[in-house]
C-alpha positions as CSV (number, residue, x, y, z in Angstrom):
1,M,-19.1,58.4,15.3
2,K,-21.3,58.4,12.0
3,P,-21.3,62.2,11.5
4,F,-17.3,62.0,11.9
5,F,-17.4,59.9,9.0
6,F,-19.6,61.7,6.7
7,L,-17.6,64.8,7.6
8,F,-14.6,63.2,6.7
9,C,-15.9,61.7,3.4
10,F,-17.0,65.9,2.7
11,L,-13.4,67.3,3.2
12,L,-12.0,64.7,1.2
13,L,-14.4,65.6,-1.8
14,V,-13.9,69.0,-1.5
15,C,-10.1,69.0,-0.7
16,N,-9.8,66.5,-4.3
17,S,-12.8,68.3,-6.1
18,A,-9.9,71.0,-5.7
19,L,-7.6,69.3,-7.0
20,G,-8.9,67.4,-10.0
21,Q,-9.1,64.1,-8.1
22,E,-11.9,61.8,-6.9
23,I,-11.8,59.3,-4.2
24,T,-12.0,55.7,-5.1
25,I,-12.8,52.6,-3.4
26,K,-9.9,51.2,-3.2
27,E,-10.5,47.8,-0.8
28,I,-14.1,46.8,0.8
29,N,-13.4,44.3,3.8
30,I,-16.5,42.4,5.7
31,E,-16.3,42.0,9.1
32,G,-17.7,40.2,11.9
33,V,-19.6,37.4,9.8
34,K,-19.0,33.8,10.9
35,K,-21.6,31.6,9.2
36,T,-21.9,34.2,6.2
37,K,-20.3,33.8,3.3
38,P,-18.5,37.6,2.9
39,A,-18.5,36.9,-0.9
40,F,-22.2,37.1,-0.5
41,I,-22.0,40.4,0.9
42,T,-20.0,41.5,-1.7
43,K,-22.1,40.2,-4.0
44,L,-25.4,41.8,-2.8
45,I,-24.3,45.4,-2.2
46,T,-23.9,48.2,-4.8
47,S,-20.8,50.0,-3.4
48,K,-18.0,47.8,-5.2
49,K,-14.6,47.7,-5.3
50,G,-12.7,50.6,-8.1
51,A,-16.0,52.6,-7.4
52,I,-15.8,56.3,-6.9
53,L,-16.3,57.0,-3.1
54,D,-20.3,57.8,-2.5
55,T,-21.6,57.7,0.8
56,L,-25.1,57.8,-0.1
57,A,-24.4,54.3,-1.6
58,L,-23.0,52.7,1.6
59,E,-26.3,54.1,3.4
60,N,-28.5,52.4,1.1
61,D,-26.1,49.2,1.2
62,L,-25.9,49.4,4.9
63,L,-30.3,49.6,5.2
64,K,-30.3,47.0,2.3
65,L,-28.1,44.3,4.6
66,K,-30.1,45.2,8.2
67,R,-33.2,44.1,6.3
68,L,-31.6,40.3,6.0
69,P,-32.7,37.9,7.9
70,L,-29.5,37.0,8.5
71,V,-28.1,40.7,10.4
72,A,-29.0,41.6,13.3
73,N,-27.2,45.0,12.8
74,A,-24.4,46.6,10.5
75,T,-22.5,49.6,10.2
76,Y,-19.8,50.4,8.0
77,K,-16.4,52.8,8.3
78,I,-14.2,54.5,5.6
79,K,-10.7,54.6,6.3
80,K,-8.3,56.5,4.5
81,L,-5.7,55.0,2.4
82,D,-4.2,58.0,0.8
83,S,-5.0,61.2,-0.6
84,S,-7.4,59.4,-3.5
85,A,-8.1,56.0,-2.2
86,V,-9.9,54.7,0.9
87,R,-11.1,51.9,2.6
88,V,-14.7,50.5,3.1
89,I,-15.0,47.8,6.4
90,F,-18.8,46.6,7.2
91,T,-19.1,45.1,10.3
92,I,-22.1,42.6,10.8
93,E,-23.5,41.5,13.7
94,E,-24.8,38.4,12.6
95,N,-28.7,36.5,14.1
96,F,-28.5,33.1,15.0
97,T,-30.4,31.9,12.1
98,L,-31.4,28.0,12.4
99,I,-35.0,28.6,14.4
100,P,-37.5,26.4,16.0
101,F,-41.0,27.5,16.1
102,A,-44.3,26.7,17.9
103,N,-47.6,27.9,17.8
104,L,-50.4,26.7,19.9
105,F,-54.0,27.2,19.6
106,S,-57.4,26.3,19.5
107,S,-59.2,24.8,16.6
108,S,-62.6,25.5,15.3
109,N,-64.6,22.8,17.4
110,D,-62.7,24.5,20.7
111,A,-60.1,21.3,20.6
112,F,-56.3,21.8,21.1
113,A,-54.2,22.2,18.1
114,F,-50.7,23.6,17.3
115,R,-47.9,24.0,14.9
116,L,-44.4,22.7,15.4
117,G,-41.3,23.9,12.4
118,L,-38.3,24.6,11.5
119,Q,-36.6,27.0,9.6
120,E,-32.6,27.6,8.5
121,F,-32.7,31.3,7.3
122,N,-29.0,31.9,6.5
123,L,-28.6,28.5,4.6
124,L,-25.0,27.8,3.0
125,G,-24.5,31.4,4.2
126,R,-26.3,32.9,1.6
127,N,-29.4,34.2,2.7
128,I,-31.4,31.0,1.5
129,T,-35.0,30.4,3.7
130,L,-35.0,26.6,3.8
131,G,-37.9,25.5,6.1
132,G,-40.8,22.9,7.2
133,F,-43.9,22.5,9.5
134,Y,-46.2,20.2,11.0
135,Q,-49.4,20.8,12.1
136,Y,-52.2,19.1,13.7
137,D,-55.3,20.6,14.0
138,I,-58.1,18.0,14.0
139,F,-55.9,16.6,11.6
140,S,-52.5,16.7,10.6
141,S,-51.0,19.0,7.5
142,Y,-47.5,19.5,6.4
143,G,-45.1,21.8,4.7
144,L,-42.0,22.1,3.0
145,S,-40.5,25.6,1.1
146,V,-37.0,26.9,0.2
147,R,-36.7,30.6,-0.8
148,A,-33.6,32.2,-2.4
149,P,-33.9,35.9,-3.3
150,Y,-30.8,36.0,-4.7
151,L,-29.8,32.7,-5.9
152,F,-29.4,33.8,-9.7
153,S,-27.7,37.4,-8.8
154,N,-28.3,40.5,-6.3
155,K,-31.3,41.2,-7.8
156,L,-33.2,38.1,-9.5
157,G,-34.5,34.5,-7.3
158,L,-36.5,31.9,-6.9
159,S,-39.3,30.7,-4.1
160,I,-40.7,27.4,-4.6
161,S,-43.1,25.7,-1.9
162,Y,-44.7,22.4,-1.0
163,T,-47.9,22.1,1.2
164,D,-50.6,19.2,2.0
165,F,-52.9,21.2,4.6
166,T,-55.5,19.4,5.8
167,T,-58.5,21.3,8.0
168,Q,-61.9,21.4,9.5
169,E,-63.2,24.0,8.0
170,P,-67.0,25.9,8.9
171,V,-69.1,26.8,6.2
172,F,-71.7,29.2,6.6
173,F,-74.6,29.5,5.1
174,S,-77.7,32.0,5.7
175,E,-79.4,28.8,7.8
176,A,-77.1,27.8,9.8
177,T,-72.9,26.6,9.5
178,A,-71.7,23.3,8.3
179,D,-68.3,21.6,9.1
180,Y,-66.3,20.2,6.3
181,K,-62.7,18.6,6.3
182,Y,-60.9,21.1,4.1
183,N,-57.5,19.4,2.1
184,N,-55.5,22.1,-0.1
185,K,-52.3,19.8,-1.7
186,G,-50.3,21.6,-4.1
187,V,-46.9,23.7,-5.0
188,E,-46.4,27.2,-5.8
189,V,-43.0,28.2,-7.4
190,L,-42.1,31.9,-7.5
191,G,-39.4,34.2,-9.5
192,L,-38.6,37.2,-7.2
193,Y,-36.5,40.0,-8.7
194,E,-35.5,43.7,-6.8
195,I,-36.6,46.4,-9.1
196,N,-34.2,48.7,-6.2
197,L,-33.6,49.3,-3.1
198,K,-37.2,49.8,-1.7
199,N,-39.0,48.1,-5.1
200,T,-39.6,44.4,-5.3
201,V,-41.5,42.2,-7.7
202,E,-42.8,38.6,-7.2
203,F,-44.7,36.4,-10.0
204,G,-45.2,32.8,-10.1
205,F,-47.8,30.3,-10.4
206,S,-49.5,27.3,-8.5
207,L,-51.1,23.9,-9.0
208,F,-53.2,22.5,-6.1
209,S,-56.3,20.3,-5.7
210,E,-58.9,21.5,-3.7
211,D,-60.7,18.3,-1.4
212,Y,-64.1,19.5,0.4
213,Q,-65.7,16.4,2.9
214,Y,-68.8,16.8,4.9
215,L,-68.6,16.1,8.3
216,E,-71.5,17.3,9.8
217,G,-74.1,20.2,10.4
218,F,-76.2,22.3,8.1
219,T,-76.8,20.8,4.1
220,S,-78.4,22.2,1.6
221,N,-79.1,20.4,-2.2
222,E,-77.6,23.5,-3.5
223,V,-73.9,22.7,-2.0
224,P,-72.4,19.4,-2.4
225,R,-71.5,17.0,0.7
226,A,-68.0,15.5,-1.3
227,L,-66.3,18.3,-3.7
228,K,-62.5,18.1,-5.7
229,V,-61.8,20.3,-7.4
230,D,-58.2,20.7,-9.6
231,K,-57.0,24.9,-9.5
232,R,-54.1,26.8,-11.3
233,L,-53.5,29.9,-9.5
234,W,-51.1,32.5,-10.9
235,K,-49.9,35.5,-8.4
236,V,-48.4,38.7,-9.1
237,L,-46.9,40.4,-5.3
238,Y,-45.5,43.9,-5.8
239,N,-43.7,45.4,-2.3
240,F,-42.3,49.2,-1.9
241,N,-40.5,48.7,1.5
242,A,-38.9,51.7,2.8
243,L,-38.5,50.4,6.7
244,N,-35.5,51.1,8.8
245,Y,-35.1,48.4,11.6
246,H,-32.9,48.8,14.8
247,Y,-33.2,45.8,16.8
248,Q,-36.9,45.7,17.9
249,Y,-37.4,49.0,16.7
250,V,-39.5,49.3,13.1
251,N,-39.6,53.0,11.2
252,G,-41.2,53.9,8.2
253,F,-43.9,53.0,5.3
254,K,-44.3,49.2,3.8
255,S,-47.1,49.0,0.4
256,A,-47.8,45.0,-0.1
257,L,-50.1,44.3,-3.1
258,N,-51.2,40.6,-3.7
259,L,-53.2,39.7,-6.9
260,Q,-54.2,36.8,-8.2
261,Y,-56.4,34.9,-10.7
262,V,-57.9,31.3,-10.0
263,Y,-59.1,28.6,-12.2
264,G,-61.0,25.7,-11.8
265,A,-60.9,23.2,-13.8
266,G,-64.4,20.8,-14.3
267,G,-66.4,24.2,-13.6
268,N,-67.5,22.7,-9.9
269,L,-66.4,25.9,-7.8
270,P,-65.9,29.3,-9.9
271,D,-63.0,31.2,-11.3
272,F,-62.1,34.3,-9.1
273,V,-60.0,37.1,-9.3
274,I,-58.9,38.3,-5.4
275,G,-56.8,41.0,-4.9
276,F,-55.5,42.7,-1.5
277,N,-53.5,45.5,-0.5
278,D,-51.5,45.6,3.1
279,F,-50.3,49.6,4.2
280,L,-48.2,49.2,7.1
281,F,-47.0,52.3,8.6
282,Y,-43.9,52.3,11.7
283,K,-43.3,55.6,13.8
284,R,-40.4,55.6,16.5
285,I,-41.7,57.5,19.8
286,G,-39.1,58.4,22.4
287,P,-36.3,56.0,23.2
288,K,-38.2,52.8,24.0
289,G,-42.0,53.4,22.2
290,N,-43.2,51.8,18.4
291,L,-46.2,52.9,16.8
292,A,-47.5,50.5,14.5
293,N,-50.1,50.4,12.3
294,R,-51.5,48.1,9.5
295,V,-54.6,48.4,7.2
296,R,-55.6,45.9,4.5
297,L,-57.8,46.4,1.7
298,G,-59.4,43.5,-0.1
299,L,-61.8,42.6,-3.2
300,A,-62.8,39.2,-5.0
301,T,-64.8,38.1,-7.5
302,N,-68.3,38.1,-5.2
303,S,-69.9,34.8,-6.0
304,D,-72.3,34.0,-4.1
305,S,-70.2,31.2,-2.3
306,P,-69.9,29.5,0.8
307,F,-66.7,29.2,-0.1
308,A,-65.7,33.1,0.0
309,P,-62.0,33.6,0.1
310,F,-61.8,36.3,3.1
311,T,-61.8,34.9,6.3
312,L,-62.3,36.1,9.6
313,D,-60.0,34.8,12.0
314,N,-57.8,35.1,15.5
315,N,-54.2,34.4,13.5
316,L,-54.9,36.5,10.6
317,N,-56.4,39.7,11.5
318,I,-58.4,39.9,14.5
319,R,-57.1,39.2,17.8
320,G,-59.9,37.4,20.3
321,V,-62.1,37.3,17.6
322,G,-62.1,33.2,17.2
323,N,-60.7,31.0,14.6
324,T,-62.6,31.1,11.1
325,I,-65.8,32.3,12.6
326,D,-66.8,33.9,9.3
327,R,-66.4,34.4,5.3
328,G,-66.9,37.2,2.9
329,T,-66.1,38.8,-0.5
330,G,-64.3,41.7,1.0
331,A,-62.2,43.2,4.0
332,I,-61.3,46.6,5.2
333,V,-59.4,45.2,8.8
334,F,-57.0,48.0,10.5
335,N,-54.9,47.0,13.5
336,T,-52.8,49.7,15.4
337,E,-50.9,49.1,18.2
338,Y,-48.6,50.7,20.5
339,R,-45.3,48.2,21.6
340,H,-43.4,49.5,24.4
341,T,-39.5,48.1,25.4
342,L,-40.0,47.4,29.5
343,I,-36.6,45.5,29.8
344,D,-33.7,45.9,27.1
345,E,-30.3,43.8,28.4
346,D,-27.6,42.9,26.2
347,W,-29.8,39.7,24.6
348,F,-33.7,39.6,25.7
349,V,-36.3,42.3,25.2
350,L,-39.6,42.8,27.1
351,Q,-42.4,44.7,25.2
352,S,-45.8,45.4,26.4
353,N,-48.2,45.8,23.8
354,I,-51.5,48.3,23.7
355,F,-54.0,47.3,20.0
356,V,-57.3,47.8,18.7
357,D,-57.9,45.7,15.7
358,G,-61.1,46.2,13.9
359,G,-62.5,45.3,10.1
360,S,-65.5,44.6,8.4
361,W,-66.8,42.2,5.7
362,R,-68.2,42.4,2.4
363,N,-71.1,39.2,2.3
364,P,-70.7,36.4,-0.7
365,G,-73.3,37.8,-3.1
366,G,-73.5,41.1,-1.2
367,E,-73.5,45.0,-1.6
368,L,-70.6,47.1,-0.8
369,S,-73.0,48.4,1.6
370,D,-72.4,45.0,4.0
371,F,-69.4,47.0,5.1
372,S,-71.8,49.6,6.8
373,Q,-73.6,47.2,8.4
374,N,-73.1,46.4,12.2
375,E,-73.4,42.7,12.1
376,N,-70.5,43.4,10.0
377,I,-68.3,45.5,11.9
378,R,-65.8,44.1,14.7
379,I,-63.9,46.1,17.2
380,Y,-61.1,44.6,19.5
381,P,-59.2,46.2,21.6
382,G,-56.5,44.1,23.9
383,V,-53.3,43.9,25.5
384,G,-50.3,41.7,25.1
385,L,-46.4,41.3,25.8
386,R,-43.6,40.3,23.8
387,F,-40.5,38.2,24.5
388,M,-38.0,38.2,22.0
389,H,-34.2,37.7,22.1
390,K,-32.0,40.6,20.1
391,R,-29.6,37.9,18.2
392,V,-32.1,35.4,16.9
393,F,-33.8,36.3,14.1
394,N,-37.6,36.5,14.7
395,A,-37.1,35.1,18.7
396,I,-40.2,36.2,19.3
397,F,-43.5,34.8,21.8
398,R,-46.1,37.2,21.7
399,I,-49.1,36.6,23.7
400,D,-52.1,38.8,23.5
401,Y,-56.1,39.6,24.8
402,G,-58.7,40.6,22.5
403,Y,-62.1,42.1,24.3
404,G,-64.4,42.6,22.0
405,I,-66.8,45.2,22.2
406,T,-69.2,45.4,18.7
407,K,-72.1,43.1,18.5
408,N,-71.9,39.6,18.8
409,A,-68.2,39.9,20.7
410,T,-66.4,37.5,22.2
411,K,-62.6,37.2,23.8
412,G,-59.7,35.7,24.2
413,L,-56.2,34.6,24.4
414,V,-54.1,35.0,20.8
415,F,-50.4,32.7,20.8
416,G,-47.7,33.1,18.5
417,I,-44.2,33.4,17.2
418,G,-43.0,37.0,15.4
419,Q,-44.5,40.0,15.6
420,Y,-48.6,40.2,14.5
421,F,-47.3,42.6,11.9
């Protein structure tokens, strides 16, 4: 039906231009919402009551609405009121947004580990996300966060989070490996600003402490068995988002840049800069296919330290490789997968997935040539399934099996909530 709306608007514009008149939006109606406040939607969109009718602006408003966690799908209609005025009707199909989640995985010592949490993505009907989690991974961890991207206006918002995160972390030396109990406790505050439909920026800081306590394994006189450092982190995030969503399908391009400067008081650990950029490209293939690609390029200050910031891990970058098996001061990672819808019912979707993950790392204190060394390259093809609920935001249970084909390869299952990327 949408082409007929465009034709209708075009004819109205032509006729009224000939008469020296303009078409104005006399009314804007928001339909279909139950939990979401209509006033929030009218605040968010750029099309306003009394403004000149602009179908391009309406299309952009529709795209912005579809990106909200609370929206499963959205459409609009234009209804003629008289020769110079129209009513615009936005119809929104809401997601269910109070979502529990659970991740099951193995810890660094192959013991059972899990994360349980609950998130509300549409608190107060205004697209505010409030969430918390509890994780057991040898030790207990928890976190709380609130994110309100449109708290102050339709462009300006705020994000605050607190985490108390404890795990058993392997620390890699040239001779062998040691295990440390690692705790990271702190608060992060970010300001959120939407430049326009495609460009957003976030800027803020984090105050946190890192605590390393030796458990077992290799020791070195140059590396302490216990270390606690208070740190300050400054962060800038820039996102270019030209993605278009239609239920489980995604089309378009996105770039996400993350720059951080970390200062450690006392000089026990060196200050460092870290930056990485994720490039994501999605392409619809036929009525049921979706090609998804991600490339991450990252570099950090090249300190010769066993506590390097980039980690090679099942849950982060390469499926099947294992949990935190290596660290580095640089990373080149690619993930590509083809998702094909096998079942698409009223509320349920079953997708198959064929993927190839790969990457390489620069060793701490190493050279850029490390990226081309065989021992640093990992390539893991695999297959998976996605079980989805079409009207519950991010209700995607995924299971993947990755099988390594490079040197010292492993294999394994990876479970999770949401698409891998």
